[in-house]
C-alpha positions as CSV (number, residue, x, y, z in Angstrom):
1,M,-90.1,-83.0,51.7
2,T,-86.9,-81.6,50.2
3,A,-86.9,-79.3,47.1
4,L,-86.0,-80.7,43.6
5,F,-84.9,-77.2,42.5
6,E,-83.0,-74.7,43.5
7,V,-82.5,-71.4,41.8
8,D,-78.8,-69.9,41.1
9,A,-79.2,-66.4,42.4
10,E,-76.3,-65.5,40.2
11,Q,-78.0,-66.6,36.7
12,G,-81.9,-67.3,37.9
13,M,-80.9,-71.2,36.6
14,A,-83.2,-73.7,38.0
15,Q,-80.9,-76.5,39.0
16,P,-82.1,-80.1,40.0
17,T,-81.3,-81.4,43.6
18,Y,-81.7,-84.6,44.2
19,N,-82.1,-86.5,47.5
20,P,-83.4,-90.0,46.8
21,L,-85.4,-90.4,50.4
22,A,-87.2,-87.2,50.4
23,T,-89.0,-87.7,47.0
24,T,-88.5,-88.8,43.3
25,P,-90.3,-86.7,40.1
26,Y,-92.9,-88.6,40.0
27,E,-94.4,-87.8,43.5
28,V,-95.6,-84.5,42.5
29,D,-99.1,-83.5,42.8
30,S,-101.9,-81.0,41.9
31,I,-102.8,-80.2,45.6
32,S,-99.2,-79.3,46.5
33,F,-99.3,-76.3,43.8
34,P,-98.7,-72.6,45.4
35,R,-101.7,-70.8,44.4
36,S,-101.0,-68.1,46.6
37,G,-97.4,-68.5,46.0
38,S,-95.0,-66.3,43.8
39,F,-94.6,-66.6,40.1
40,A,-91.4,-68.4,40.3
41,D,-92.9,-70.7,43.2
42,Q,-95.0,-71.8,40.4
43,C,-92.8,-72.0,38.0
44,L,-90.9,-74.4,40.0
45,H,-93.9,-76.1,40.2
46,L,-94.8,-76.3,37.0
47,L,-91.3,-77.6,36.4
48,R,-91.6,-80.9,38.7
49,Y,-94.1,-82.0,35.5
50,A,-91.1,-81.3,33.0
51,I,-88.3,-83.5,34.5
52,P,-90.4,-86.7,34.1
53,A,-90.3,-86.5,30.5
54,P,-88.5,-89.0,28.4
55,S,-84.8,-88.4,27.6
56,V,-82.0,-90.4,25.5
57,R,-80.9,-92.7,27.7
58,N,-82.3,-90.9,30.8
59,T,-79.5,-88.1,30.4
60,Q,-82.4,-85.6,31.2
61,P,-80.5,-83.1,28.7
62,W,-82.1,-79.8,29.9
63,K,-81.6,-76.4,32.1
64,F,-84.3,-74.0,32.8
65,R,-84.1,-70.5,33.7
66,L,-86.6,-68.8,35.6
67,T,-87.8,-65.5,34.0
68,D,-90.6,-62.5,34.8
69,A,-92.7,-64.2,31.8
70,G,-92.1,-67.6,32.0
71,I,-89.4,-70.2,31.3
72,A,-86.6,-70.4,29.2
73,V,-85.5,-73.9,28.0
74,F,-81.8,-74.9,27.5
75,A,-80.2,-77.9,25.9
76,D,-77.5,-78.8,28.4
77,Y,-75.3,-79.8,25.4
78,T,-72.8,-81.6,28.6
79,R,-75.3,-84.3,28.8
80,R,-75.1,-85.3,24.9
81,L,-73.7,-88.9,24.0
82,H,-71.3,-88.5,21.5
83,V,-71.1,-91.7,20.1
84,A,-75.1,-92.9,20.0
85,D,-76.2,-89.2,19.2
86,P,-73.6,-87.3,17.4
87,D,-76.0,-85.0,15.9
88,N,-77.8,-84.2,18.7
89,R,-81.5,-85.1,17.4
90,E,-81.9,-87.4,20.4
91,L,-80.7,-84.7,22.9
92,L,-83.1,-82.4,21.2
93,M,-85.8,-84.3,21.0
94,S,-85.6,-85.1,24.8
95,V,-85.8,-81.3,25.2
96,G,-88.8,-81.2,23.5
97,A,-90.7,-83.7,25.7
98,A,-89.8,-81.7,28.7
99,I,-91.4,-78.7,26.7
100,T,-94.2,-80.4,25.8
101,N,-94.8,-81.7,29.6
102,L,-94.7,-78.0,30.6
103,R,-97.1,-77.2,27.7
104,V,-99.3,-80.1,29.3
105,A,-99.0,-79.1,32.6
106,A,-99.5,-75.3,32.5
107,P,-103.4,-75.0,31.7
108,H,-104.3,-77.8,34.8
109,F,-103.0,-74.7,36.5
110,S,-105.0,-71.9,35.0
111,F,-101.6,-70.7,32.8
112,A,-101.9,-70.4,29.5
113,A,-98.3,-71.0,27.6
114,E,-97.2,-70.2,24.3
115,V,-94.0,-71.5,23.0
116,E,-91.6,-69.6,20.9
117,Y,-88.6,-71.7,19.5
118,N,-85.2,-70.4,18.8
119,T,-84.3,-72.2,15.1
120,G,-81.0,-70.8,15.1
121,S,-77.6,-73.0,16.3
122,A,-76.2,-71.0,18.9
123,R,-76.1,-73.3,22.0
124,E,-75.4,-70.5,24.7
125,L,-79.2,-69.5,23.5
126,P,-82.2,-71.2,25.0
127,V,-83.7,-73.9,22.4
128,A,-87.3,-72.4,23.5
129,F,-89.0,-69.9,25.4
130,V,-92.3,-71.0,27.3
131,K,-94.0,-67.8,27.9
132,L,-96.5,-68.4,30.8
133,E,-99.5,-66.2,31.4
134,Q,-102.0,-67.3,34.6
135,R,-105.6,-66.7,33.2
136,E,-108.9,-69.2,33.0
137,V,-107.9,-71.4,30.0
138,S,-110.6,-72.3,27.9
139,R,-111.2,-76.6,29.1
140,A,-112.5,-76.9,25.2
141,S,-110.0,-75.5,23.7
142,T,-107.3,-77.5,26.3
143,A,-109.3,-80.8,26.3
144,Y,-106.8,-82.6,24.6
145,L,-104.3,-81.3,26.9
146,D,-106.0,-82.1,29.8
147,S,-106.5,-86.0,28.9
148,L,-102.7,-86.0,28.9
149,F,-102.1,-84.5,32.3
150,P,-102.3,-87.5,34.6
151,M,-99.7,-89.5,32.2
152,I,-96.8,-87.3,33.0
153,T,-96.5,-88.8,36.5
154,K,-97.8,-92.3,35.2
155,R,-95.3,-92.9,32.3
156,H,-92.3,-95.2,33.0
157,T,-89.8,-96.9,30.9
158,N,-90.5,-100.5,30.0
159,R,-88.2,-102.7,30.6
160,C,-89.8,-106.1,29.8
161,T,-88.4,-108.2,26.9
162,L,-90.1,-107.7,23.2
163,G,-93.4,-109.3,23.0
164,Y,-94.3,-109.3,26.8
165,S,-98.2,-109.3,27.4
166,L,-100.1,-107.7,30.0
167,E,-101.4,-111.3,30.7
168,Q,-97.8,-112.5,31.7
169,P,-97.3,-111.7,35.5
170,A,-95.4,-108.9,35.3
171,P,-91.2,-108.8,36.4
172,T,-90.2,-108.1,39.8
173,P,-90.0,-104.3,40.3
174,R,-86.3,-103.0,41.4
175,R,-85.9,-102.5,44.9
176,P,-86.9,-99.2,46.5
177,V,-83.9,-96.6,46.8
178,E,-84.2,-96.5,50.5
179,E,-82.7,-100.5,50.6
180,C,-79.9,-99.6,47.9
181,I,-78.6,-97.2,50.8
182,I,-75.9,-98.4,53.1
183,S,-75.7,-96.9,56.3
């Protein structure tokens, strides 16, 4: 399996890579979590749960920087939709969804996650910092998040017509990526 992230050594930024034949973001699983790996490897695995977050027009307007204490989350304004989202409202909601996925995934892997939000308007600063501390997390305090964890990989866009019901046959799914590649 090909990695979904590469870390830019100069900036410490986790940059997504894409190989359509290797895997999709939804193929992440708990079994592959690097329990004996480095903190950075574990953070990269957690980020695999952040990237399937819903985003405005699937722009995925986020970037991440790994630090010794956690993950800095940046809004990627190069992916903004100037006409559809002139005030960046939906862009920032999308980044919030990625942060929420991180918060949901963290306790599943015995990490306490504390989010500090940047309320300033400087675009070069992170929107938030997710401080991660590996420790046993009380299951009672994270029961709600635990119930959401399996949904991260099940969430998908519904492109059915309005009024579609579960009693109707499902629309034909799109072709797999492998069928769309010309050799």
